[in-house]
C-alpha positions in Angstrom: 0.0 0.0 0.0 1.4 3.4 -1.0 2.0 5.9 1.8 -0.9 8.3 2.5 0.8 11.3 0.8 1.4 9.4 -2.4 -2.2 8.0 -2.5 -3.5 11.5 -2.2 -1.2 12.9 -4.9 -2.2 10.0 -7.2 -5.9 10.7 -6.6 -5.6 14.4 -7.1 -3.7 13.8 -10.4 -6.5 11.5 -11.7 -8.9 14.1 -13.2 -11.3 11.5 -14.7 -11.7 9.7 -11.4 -12.2 13.0 -9.5 -14.9 14.0 -11.9 -16.6 10.6 -11.7 -16.5 10.7 -7.9 -17.8 14.2 -7.6 -20.6 13.7 -10.0 -21.8 10.5 -8.2 -21.5 12.1 -4.8 -23.5 15.2 -5.8 -26.2 13.0 -7.3 -26.4 10.9 -4.1 -26.6 13.9 -1.9 -29.4 15.4 -4.0 -31.4 12.2 -3.9 -30.9 11.8 -0.2 -31.9 15.4 0.6 -35.1 15.0 -1.5 -36.3 11.8 0.3 -35.2 12.8 3.8 -37.1 16.1 3.2 -40.3 14.1 3.0 -40.0 13.0 6.7 -42.1 14.9 9.1 -39.3 15.2 11.7 -35.8 14.2 10.6 -34.3 14.8 14.1 -36.9 12.7 15.8 -36.6 9.9 13.3 -32.8 9.6 13.7 -33.0 9.9 17.4 -35.3 6.9 17.4 -32.9 5.0 15.1 -30.0 6.0 17.4 -31.8 4.8 20.5 -32.4 1.4 18.9 -28.7 1.0 17.9 -27.6 2.2 21.4 -29.9 -0.3 23.1 -28.3 -3.0 21.0 -24.7 -2.0 21.9 -25.7 -1.7 25.6 -27.1 -5.2 25.7 -24.8 -6.8 23.0 -24.1 -10.2 24.7 -27.6 -11.1 25.7 -29.0 -10.0 22.3 -26.4 -12.1 20.5 -27.2 -15.1 22.7 -30.9 -14.6 22.0 -30.3 -14.4 18.2 -28.1 -17.4 18.2 -30.7 -19.5 20.1 -33.4 -18.5 17.7 -31.3 -19.0 14.6 -30.0 -22.4 15.8 -33.4 -23.6 16.7 -34.5 -22.9 13.2 -31.7 -25.2 11.9 -28.9 -22.8 11.2 -25.3 -22.7 12.5 -23.7 -19.6 14.0 -19.9 -19.3 14.1 -18.1 -16.5 16.1 -14.8 -15.3 14.7 -12.5 -13.2 16.9 -10.4 -12.0 14.0 -10.0 -11.9 10.2 -8.0 -15.1 9.9 -10.5 -17.1 11.9 -13.4 -15.8 9.9 -11.8 -16.6 6.6 -10.7 -20.0 7.8 -14.2 -20.8 9.0 -15.7 -20.0 5.6 -13.1 -22.0 3.8 -13.6 -25.0 6.2 -17.4 -25.0 5.5 -16.9 -24.8 1.8 -14.2 -27.6 1.8 -16.5 -29.8 3.9 -19.1 -29.5 1.2 -16.5 -29.8 -1.6 -17.8 -26.5 -2.9 -15.5 -25.0 -5.5 -17.4 -22.2 -7.2 -20.1 -19.8 -6.0 -21.5 -16.3 -6.0 -21.0 -13.6 -3.5 -23.0 -10.4 -3.0 -21.7 -7.2 -1.6 -20.4 -7.4 2.0 -18.1 -4.8 3.6 -17.2 -7.2 6.4 -16.0 -9.8 3.8 -13.9 -7.0 2.3 -12.6 -6.1 5.7 -11.4 -9.6 6.5 -9.9 -10.2 3.0 -12.2 -13.1 2.2 -11.9 -12.7 -1.6 -8.1 -13.2 -1.5 -8.4 -16.0 1.0 -10.9 -17.9 -1.1 -8.7 -17.5 -4.2 -5.7 -18.8 -2.3 -7.7 -21.8 -1.3 -8.6 -22.5 -4.9 -12.2 -21.5 -4.5 -13.8 -19.4 -7.2 -16.3 -16.8 -5.8 -17.6 -14.2 -8.3 -19.0 -10.9 -7.0 -22.6 -10.7 -8.1 -23.3 -7.1 -7.2 -22.7 -5.0 -10.4 -20.4 -2.5 -8.7 -18.4 -5.2 -6.9 -18.3 -7.3 -10.2 -16.7 -4.3 -11.9 -14.0 -3.7 -9.3 -13.3 -7.4 -9.1 -12.7 -7.4 -12.9 -10.4 -4.4 -12.4 -8.5 -6.1 -9.6 -9.3 -3.2 -7.3 -11.0 -2.8 -3.8 -14.3 -0.9 -3.7 -14.0 2.8 -3.3 -17.3 3.4 -1.5 -19.2 1.3 1.0 -22.5 1.3 -1.0 -21.4 2.2 -4.5 -18.2 0.2 -5.0 -17.5 1.4 -8.6 -18.5 5.0 -8.3 -15.0 6.1 -9.3 -15.3 4.3 -12.7 -16.5 6.1 -15.8 -18.7 4.4 -18.4 -15.8 4.3 -20.8 -13.5 2.6 -18.3 -16.1 0.0 -17.5 -16.6 -0.6 -21.3 -12.9 -1.3 -21.6 -13.0 -3.7 -18.7 -15.9 -5.6 -20.3 -14.2 -5.7 -23.6 -11.0 -7.1 -22.0 -12.6 -9.7 -19.7 -16.0 -10.6 -21.2 -15.2 -10.3 -24.9 -17.9 -7.7 -25.3 -17.6 -5.3 -28.3 -16.6 -2.0 -26.8 -19.5 0.2 -25.7 -20.0 2.7 -23.0 -23.8 2.4 -23.1 -25.0 1.6 -19.5 -27.9 -0.6 -20.6 -25.7 -2.8 -22.9 -23.0 -3.1 -20.2 -25.6 -4.1 -17.6 -27.1 -6.7 -19.9 -23.6 -8.2 -20.6 -22.9 -8.4 -16.9 -26.3 -10.0 -16.3 -25.8 -12.7 -18.9 -22.4 -13.5 -17.5 -23.6 -13.7 -13.9 -26.8 -15.6 -14.7 -24.7 -18.6 -15.8 -22.7 -18.3 -12.6 -25.8 -18.3 -10.4 -27.1 -21.5 -12.1 -23.8 -23.3 -11.5 -23.0 -22.1 -8.0 -22.2 -24.5 -5.2 -22.6 -21.8 -2.6 -23.8 -18.3 -2.0 -22.2 -15.7 0.4 -23.6 -12.4 1.5 -23.4 -9.8 4.2 -26.2 -8.8 6.6 -27.5 -5.4 7.4 -29.0 -6.5 10.8 -29.5 -9.6 13.0 -32.9 -9.6 14.7 -32.5 -11.0 18.2 -36.1 -11.9 19.1 -36.9 -13.8 15.9 -33.5 -15.1 14.7 -33.8 -13.5 11.3 -31.1 -12.1 9.1 -32.2 -8.8 7.5 -30.7 -7.9 4.1 -31.7 -5.0 1.8 -30.6 -4.8 -1.8 -31.5 -3.3 -5.2 -30.4 -5.9 -7.8 -31.8 -9.2 -6.7 -28.4 -10.8 -6.7 -28.4 -11.5 -3.0 -31.8 -13.2 -3.3 -30.5 -15.4 -6.2 -27.3 -16.2 -4.2 -29.3 -17.4 -1.2 -32.0 -19.2 -3.2 -30.3 -21.2 -5.9 -27.2 -22.8 -4.3 -27.6 -25.5 -1.7 -25.2 -23.8 0.7 -25.5 -20.2 2.0 -23.1 -18.3 4.3 -23.8 -14.8 5.7 -21.0 -12.7 7.3 -21.5 -9.7 9.5 -20.0 -7.8 12.5 -21.1 -8.5 16.1 -22.5 -5.0 16.4 -25.2 -5.5 13.7 -27.7 -7.2 16.1 -30.9 -5.3 17.0 -33.3 -6.2 19.7 -36.6 -6.8 17.9 -38.3 -7.1 14.5 -40.5 -4.2 15.5 -37.3 -2.0 15.6 -36.6 -2.7 11.9 -39.1 -0.1 10.4 -37.4 2.8 12.2 -34.1 1.8 10.7 -35.4 1.0 7.3 -37.1 4.4 7.1 -33.7 6.0 7.2 -31.2 3.5 5.7 -32.3 3.5 2.1 -33.0 7.3 2.1 -29.5 8.0 3.4 -27.7 5.5 1.2 -29.4 5.8 -2.2 -32.1 8.4 -1.8 -34.8 5.7 -2.0 -37.8 5.4 0.2 -37.3 1.7 0.3 -34.9 -0.6 -1.5 -36.1 -2.9 -4.3 -35.6 -6.0 -2.2 -36.1 -6.6 1.5 -35.2 -10.0 2.9 -35.9 -11.6 6.3 -34.0 -14.9 6.3 -33.9 -17.9 8.5 -33.0 -21.5 7.6 -35.5 -23.1 5.3 -37.8 -26.0 6.2 -38.5 -29.1 4.2 -40.3 -28.1 1.0 -39.5 -24.4 1.2 -37.4 -22.6 -1.4 -33.9 -21.8 -0.3 -30.6 -23.3 0.7 -30.4 -26.7 2.4 -27.9 -25.4 4.8 -27.4 -21.9 6.3 -24.4 -20.6 8.2 -23.7 -17.2 9.8 -20.2 -15.9 10.6 -20.3 -13.2 13.3 -17.1 -11.3 13.3 -15.5 -9.4 16.1 -12.1 -8.2 14.7 -11.7 -5.4 17.2 -15.3 -4.4 17.7 -15.5 -5.5 21.4 -12.3 -3.6 22.1 -13.9 -0.5 20.4 -17.1 -1.1 22.5 -15.0 -0.8 25.7 -13.8 2.7 24.7 -16.2 5.3 26.4 -15.8 7.8 23.6 -15.1 5.9 20.4 -17.7 3.2 20.9 -20.2 5.6 19.4 -18.8 4.7 15.9 -20.3 1.2 16.3 -23.8 2.7 16.0 -23.0 3.1 12.3 -25.5 1.4 9.9 -23.2 1.7 6.8 -25.4 4.0 4.7 -22.5 6.0 3.1 -24.2 9.4 3.5 -21.1 10.8 5.2 -18.9 9.8 2.3 -21.2 11.5 -0.2 -21.3 14.8 1.6 -17.6 15.0 2.7 -15.6 17.6 0.7 -12.4 15.5 1.2 -14.0 12.3 -0.1 -15.6 14.1 -3.0 -12.1 15.4 -4.0 -9.9 12.3 -3.6 -12.3 9.3 -3.6 -12.1 6.2 -1.6 -8.9 4.5 -2.6 -6.8 7.5 -1.3 -7.8 6.4 2.2 -6.1 3.0 1.8 -8.8 1.3 3.9 -11.9 -0.8 3.1 -13.8 1.9 5.0 -13.1 5.3 3.5 -14.5 8.8 4.2 -15.4 10.2 7.6 -16.9 7.0 9.1 -13.9 5.0 7.8 -11.4 7.5 9.2 -12.7 6.6 12.6 -13.7 2.9 12.1 -10.4 2.0 10.4 -8.7 3.0 13.7 -10.9 0.7 15.8 -11.1 -2.6 13.9 -9.1 -4.9 11.7 -5.7 -6.5 11.9 -3.6 -3.4 11.7 -5.6 -0.3 12.8 -2.3 1.5 13.4 -1.9 1.7 9.6 -4.7 4.2 9.5 -3.7 6.5 12.4 -3.4 9.5 10.1 -6.8 9.2 8.4 -8.6 11.5 10.9 -6.5 14.3 9.5 -8.4 13.9 6.1 -11.2 16.1 7.3 -12.2 19.7 7.2 -14.3 19.2 10.4 -17.1 21.0 8.6 -19.7 18.9 10.5 -21.6 17.9 7.4 -21.1 14.2 8.2 -22.6 14.6 11.6 -25.6 16.5 10.1 -26.5 13.7 7.6 -25.8 10.7 9.8 -29.1 8.8 10.2 -28.1 7.7 13.7 -26.6 11.1 14.8 -23.0 10.0 15.3 -20.8 13.0 16.1 -18.1 12.0 13.7 -16.1 15.3 14.0 -15.9 14.8 17.7 -14.5 11.3 17.2 -12.0 12.5 14.6 -10.7 15.1 17.0 -10.4 12.5 19.7 -8.3 10.3 17.5 -6.2 13.3 16.5 -5.6 14.1 20.1 -4.5 10.5 20.9 -1.8 10.6 18.2 1.7 10.8 19.6 3.2 14.2 18.7 6.8 14.9 17.8 8.9 16.7 20.4 9.2 19.8 18.2 5.5 20.0 17.7 4.8 19.5 21.4 7.3 22.3 22.3 5.9 24.6 19.6 2.3 24.0 20.8 3.1 24.7 24.4 5.0 27.8 23.4 2.1 29.0 21.3 -0.3 28.3 24.1 1.9 30.3 26.6 2.2 33.3 24.3 -1.4 33.5 23.2 -2.7 33.2 26.8 -1.5 36.7 27.5 -2.3 39.9 25.5 1.0 41.4 26.6 3.0 38.3 25.5 1.1 38.1 22.2 1.8 41.7 21.4 5.6 41.4 22.2 5.8 38.2 20.1 4.1 40.0 17.3 6.7 42.9 17.5 9.5 40.4 17.5 8.1 38.5 14.5 7.6 41.7 12.5 11.2 42.8 13.3 12.5 39.4 12.2 10.5 39.7 9.0 12.0 43.1 8.4 15.6 41.9 9.0 15.1 38.7 7.1 12.6 39.6 4.3 13.4 36.6 2.1 13.4 34.0 4.9 9.7 34.3 6.1 6.6 34.0 3.9 5.5 37.5 3.0 2.4 38.9 4.5 1.6 36.2 6.9 2.8 38.2 9.9 0.8 41.4 9.1 -1.9 40.7 11.6 0.2 39.2 14.4 0.0 41.2 17.6 -3.2 43.0 16.7 -5.7 40.4 17.7 -6.3 41.5 21.3 -6.2 45.2 20.5 -8.8 44.7 17.7 -11.0 42.9 20.1 -10.7 45.8 22.6 
């Protein structure tokens, strides 16, 4: 992975990508604003959603136990994975037990987080991404650049070139023709699949259902046609009751895609004899640092996140550099916090909180009212500071805490500027020493 500075430079130099990201983000923001504006009381709605998520985190262990009991009683199997390696090994073990060699996978950020795609490939297991955006970035050999729109950084022409190279399609940048080509390719894979893998938006404790929302129907085909189905999600995704789902579903699609409701809404449990669906259903519940994050009295708030992506779309930094510049599966404001809390090497993302203007737009659009700027500032404060920076900061604090010291420092600085006119940036000292006098 390139250093952060090089990733940012690369993103800023890629004009076509910047234009594609900005166009997509603006479209998503406009769609989100239109549908959220239909709600009678946005603040009340997101406070309800936040309360549901907070209740889940406050009672995480008993709710997970309740869900596990319900899901198991229905005939499913729940596996708890403390880290990425265990999660991947569990999936591979299940597939090898069933001699499953090829299958389909729908979009799952947790599977990206744990590196499942690479692990399956290394084990000789062929899993094709069935979500159109994920399918595109898989062909390109890239990670997704957005948590809900994985290929938003791709132009139509670049997708056309990918399909020409990998699918043998005559070059076209017509979206309908490209979509039809992907559909024809994936339909064959669905029919031959030994297994289906998906994520999960929520786990419902009192009924044992897995809740999944989608727009393409690919998750439904992946859990209906193959004989084996595996869902993967984080431990924090449990909610207390089925009656809590409407409050969350009223906000998730609006915040993510500007829809009042997604095209498909699934409540899944293991199928009974004679019912449509897989003969065997497994759920992998991944920790990977989440319980550690939950123990932090300040940063635990980030686990309320429902992965809508609204904060990415509104963020001026994300709009400028796109998702790959962050170097994390989770980019944007939410990712700058979450990447520091979970995963195998959160220390690799210690500088991501600096990729923020702290404008507060991410907090304003969050459907569960997470104060992301506060969390970014907290992570910045926890970074170890170089000695020179600490000394300079203490010195600045000492000078600025006194009007008299500030005025003397200003005089000294202006004198230095006059004596060394070519050594200091011109003009930047003009206002030094005037602040307190101007304020009276």
